[in-house]
C-alpha positions as CSV (number, residue, x, y, z in Angstrom):
1,I,0.0,0.0,0.0
2,M,2.9,2.4,0.9
3,Q,4.3,2.1,-2.7
4,N,0.9,3.0,-4.1
5,V,0.4,5.9,-1.8
6,I,3.6,7.5,-2.8
7,K,3.0,6.9,-6.5
8,N,-0.5,8.4,-6.2
9,R,0.9,11.4,-4.2
10,I,3.5,12.0,-6.9
11,D,1.0,11.7,-9.7
12,L,-1.4,14.2,-8.0
13,K,1.5,16.8,-7.6
14,K,2.4,16.5,-11.2
15,K,-1.2,17.1,-12.2
16,F,-1.5,20.2,-10.2
17,L,1.9,21.5,-11.6
18,N,0.7,20.7,-15.1
19,R,-2.6,22.5,-14.5
20,D,-4.4,19.4,-15.6
21,N,-8.2,19.2,-15.1
22,L,-8.9,17.6,-11.8
23,F,-12.0,16.8,-9.7
24,G,-12.1,16.4,-6.0
25,G,-14.5,15.1,-3.5
26,W,-15.1,16.7,-0.1
27,V,-16.0,15.0,3.2
28,S,-17.5,16.8,6.2
29,F,-18.6,13.7,8.1
30,G,-16.2,11.4,9.8
31,H,-17.5,7.8,9.1
32,P,-14.9,6.1,6.8
33,S,-17.8,4.3,5.0
34,I,-18.5,7.7,3.2
35,T,-14.8,7.8,2.2
36,E,-15.0,4.3,0.8
37,I,-17.9,5.1,-1.3
38,F,-16.2,8.3,-2.6
39,T,-13.1,6.2,-3.6
40,N,-15.4,4.5,-6.2
41,A,-16.5,7.7,-7.8
42,N,-13.4,8.3,-10.0
43,F,-12.3,11.4,-8.1
44,D,-8.6,12.7,-8.5
45,F,-8.3,13.4,-4.9
46,L,-10.3,13.7,-1.6
47,A,-10.5,16.7,0.6
48,I,-11.4,16.5,4.3
49,D,-13.2,19.6,5.7
50,M,-11.8,19.9,9.3
51,E,-12.4,23.7,9.2
52,H,-16.2,23.7,9.2
53,S,-16.9,20.3,10.7
54,T,-16.4,18.4,13.9
55,I,-14.0,15.8,12.3
56,S,-11.4,15.0,14.9
57,L,-7.7,14.1,14.4
58,N,-8.6,10.4,15.1
59,E,-11.4,10.4,12.5
60,A,-9.1,12.2,10.0
61,Q,-6.5,9.5,10.3
62,R,-9.2,6.8,9.5
63,I,-10.4,8.9,6.6
64,I,-7.0,9.3,5.2
65,S,-6.3,5.6,5.5
66,S,-9.7,4.7,3.8
67,S,-9.0,7.1,1.0
68,Q,-5.5,5.8,0.4
69,A,-6.7,2.3,0.6
70,G,-8.9,3.1,-2.4
71,N,-6.0,4.7,-4.3
72,L,-7.2,8.2,-3.8
73,P,-4.8,10.8,-2.4
74,C,-6.2,12.8,0.6
75,L,-5.8,16.5,1.2
76,P,-7.2,17.6,4.6
77,R,-8.1,21.2,5.3
78,P,-7.3,21.9,9.0
79,V,-9.1,24.6,11.0
80,S,-6.2,26.9,11.3
81,H,-2.5,27.3,10.3
82,S,-1.3,25.9,13.7
83,N,1.3,23.2,13.9
84,D,-1.1,21.8,16.6
85,W,-3.1,20.6,13.6
86,F,-0.4,20.2,10.9
87,K,1.9,17.8,12.8
88,P,-0.7,15.1,13.7
89,I,-2.5,15.4,10.3
90,L,0.8,15.1,8.3
91,D,2.0,12.2,10.5
92,S,-1.3,10.5,9.9
93,G,-0.4,10.2,6.4
94,A,-2.0,13.1,4.6
95,D,-0.7,13.7,1.0
96,G,-0.7,17.4,1.4
97,L,-2.9,20.2,2.7
98,I,-5.6,22.7,1.7
99,L,-5.1,25.7,3.8
100,P,-7.8,28.3,4.5
101,T,-7.4,32.1,4.2
102,V,-3.9,32.6,3.2
103,E,-3.3,36.4,2.9
104,N,0.4,37.1,2.4
105,E,3.7,35.7,1.5
106,K,4.9,35.7,5.2
107,E,2.0,33.3,6.1
108,V,3.1,31.0,3.1
109,Q,6.7,30.8,4.4
110,N,5.5,30.1,7.9
111,I,3.3,27.3,6.5
112,I,6.3,25.8,4.5
113,D,8.4,25.9,7.7
114,L,5.9,23.7,9.4
115,I,4.9,21.2,6.7
116,K,8.3,20.6,4.8
117,Y,11.4,18.8,6.1
118,P,14.7,20.5,6.3
119,P,16.5,22.1,4.5
120,L,13.3,23.3,2.9
121,G,11.3,23.8,6.0
122,K,11.5,22.9,9.8
123,R,9.0,20.1,10.2
124,S,10.0,17.8,13.0
125,Y,10.9,14.2,12.5
126,G,8.6,11.6,14.1
127,L,7.1,8.1,13.5
128,N,3.5,7.4,12.8
129,R,1.2,6.1,10.0
130,A,2.8,8.4,7.4
131,Q,6.2,6.9,7.8
132,N,4.5,3.3,7.9
133,Y,5.3,3.3,11.7
134,G,9.0,3.3,11.0
135,F,9.2,0.7,8.3
136,K,9.4,3.2,5.5
137,F,10.8,6.1,7.3
138,D,13.8,6.9,5.0
139,E,11.6,6.5,1.9
140,Y,8.9,8.9,3.2
141,V,11.3,11.6,4.5
142,N,13.3,11.5,1.3
143,E,10.3,11.9,-1.0
144,W,8.0,14.1,1.1
145,N,9.2,17.6,0.2
146,D,8.9,16.9,-3.6
147,S,5.8,14.8,-3.6
148,S,3.3,16.6,-1.2
149,S,0.8,19.1,-2.5
150,L,0.1,22.5,-0.9
151,I,-3.1,24.2,-1.9
152,I,-3.9,27.6,-0.5
153,Q,-7.3,29.3,-0.3
154,I,-7.7,32.8,-1.3
155,E,-10.7,34.1,0.5
156,S,-10.1,37.7,1.3
157,K,-9.5,41.1,-0.4
158,E,-6.0,41.1,1.1
159,G,-5.2,37.7,-0.4
160,V,-6.3,38.8,-3.8
161,N,-4.2,41.9,-3.6
162,N,-1.1,39.9,-2.5
163,L,-1.5,36.9,-4.7
164,S,1.2,37.8,-7.2
165,E,3.7,38.1,-4.3
166,I,2.4,34.9,-2.7
167,L,2.8,32.9,-5.9
168,K,6.6,33.8,-6.1
169,N,7.0,30.9,-3.6
170,E,7.5,28.0,-5.7
171,N,6.2,25.5,-3.1
172,V,2.6,26.5,-3.6
173,D,1.1,24.0,-6.0
174,G,-2.3,25.6,-6.4
175,V,-4.9,28.2,-5.3
176,M,-8.5,27.5,-4.3
177,I,-11.0,30.4,-4.2
178,G,-13.3,30.5,-1.3
179,P,-16.1,32.5,-2.8
180,Y,-18.4,32.9,0.2
181,D,-15.6,34.4,2.4
182,L,-14.3,36.3,-0.6
183,A,-17.8,37.9,-1.2
184,G,-17.9,38.7,2.6
185,S,-14.5,40.3,2.5
186,Y,-15.5,42.7,-0.2
187,G,-18.7,43.7,1.6
188,Y,-21.1,41.6,-0.3
189,P,-21.9,38.6,2.0
190,G,-23.6,35.7,0.1
191,N,-23.7,37.6,-3.1
192,L,-21.4,35.5,-5.4
193,E,-22.8,37.1,-8.6
194,H,-21.9,40.7,-7.6
195,E,-19.6,42.1,-10.3
196,I,-16.9,43.1,-7.8
197,V,-16.8,39.6,-6.4
198,K,-16.7,38.1,-10.0
199,D,-14.0,40.5,-11.0
200,A,-11.9,39.3,-7.9
201,C,-12.4,35.7,-8.8
202,K,-11.3,36.5,-12.4
203,K,-8.2,38.4,-11.0
204,V,-7.2,35.3,-9.0
205,I,-7.6,33.0,-12.1
206,D,-5.6,35.4,-14.3
207,I,-2.8,35.6,-11.8
208,C,-2.7,31.8,-11.3
209,K,-2.5,31.5,-15.1
210,Q,0.3,33.9,-15.4
211,N,2.3,32.1,-12.7
212,N,1.5,28.6,-14.2
213,K,-0.4,27.6,-11.0
214,S,-3.4,25.5,-10.7
215,C,-6.6,27.4,-9.8
216,G,-9.8,25.7,-8.3
217,T,-13.2,26.2,-6.7
218,Q,-16.0,24.2,-5.4
219,I,-19.4,23.5,-7.0
220,T,-22.3,22.7,-4.7
221,D,-24.8,22.1,-7.4
222,I,-23.2,19.5,-9.8
223,S,-24.2,19.5,-13.4
224,S,-22.5,19.3,-16.7
225,Q,-23.3,22.9,-17.3
226,N,-22.0,24.2,-14.1
227,I,-18.7,22.2,-14.5
228,S,-18.3,23.5,-18.0
229,E,-18.9,27.0,-17.0
230,K,-16.2,26.9,-14.3
231,I,-13.7,25.3,-16.6
232,N,-14.5,27.9,-19.3
233,Q,-13.8,30.6,-16.7
234,G,-10.4,29.3,-16.3
235,Y,-10.6,26.9,-13.3
236,N,-8.7,23.7,-13.9
237,F,-9.5,21.8,-10.7
238,I,-13.1,21.6,-9.2
239,I,-14.2,20.1,-5.9
240,L,-17.5,18.5,-6.8
241,S,-19.8,19.3,-3.8
242,S,-19.5,17.3,-0.6
243,D,-21.2,14.5,1.5
244,L,-23.1,17.3,3.3
245,F,-24.4,18.9,0.2
246,V,-25.2,15.6,-1.5
247,L,-27.4,14.7,1.5
248,W,-29.0,18.2,1.8
249,K,-29.7,18.4,-1.9
């Protein structure tokens, strides 16, 4: 399983770097059976929403394990940029992270320090599921910096204004727009169709394209028309709803 996990992790990283079209699933509930169902749905990766859910670190490890057992790389989104979350999530075997509300280059460098091993960062060395409990320690440590994916979310006016500077950091593999928080930041909460909000999204898409970085968003109402619309706007990866939205809708 470890060999497949590393291969799938590397393949996902390459797809982000190549700006390939990618589709992700999103889980907000902790039961691993939901994850097992999602692994049969031909997603390119699975995201765990730990920011707006009650998924615990123990549950996250089970979700990561179930996802990878189904050959699906897993990218959790922790509730904050704290190492209190990063360290146990990464040592649980995550293939990378999606990080909410990144607003400047200094934040990105602090993130790199926590999630990458020296000499690139300052991540501490430990043994857990990620390192196959020690059996694959050297292999994991040697490949992690080059194979893990870092996706940052731009969800504020400050983040949009600083994005060109942020993307000078080559360790950012992609950008995901958080449209609801972005709309609120510009003073139009819930109004995703306001021209100022749409212009801000287009600016993010354009900056990502100029810097050859992947750019993504989430669709809550899945349809061929909505997917095509987002791709035509310039997004190359899309998270297709979530378990919560599927049940709600």
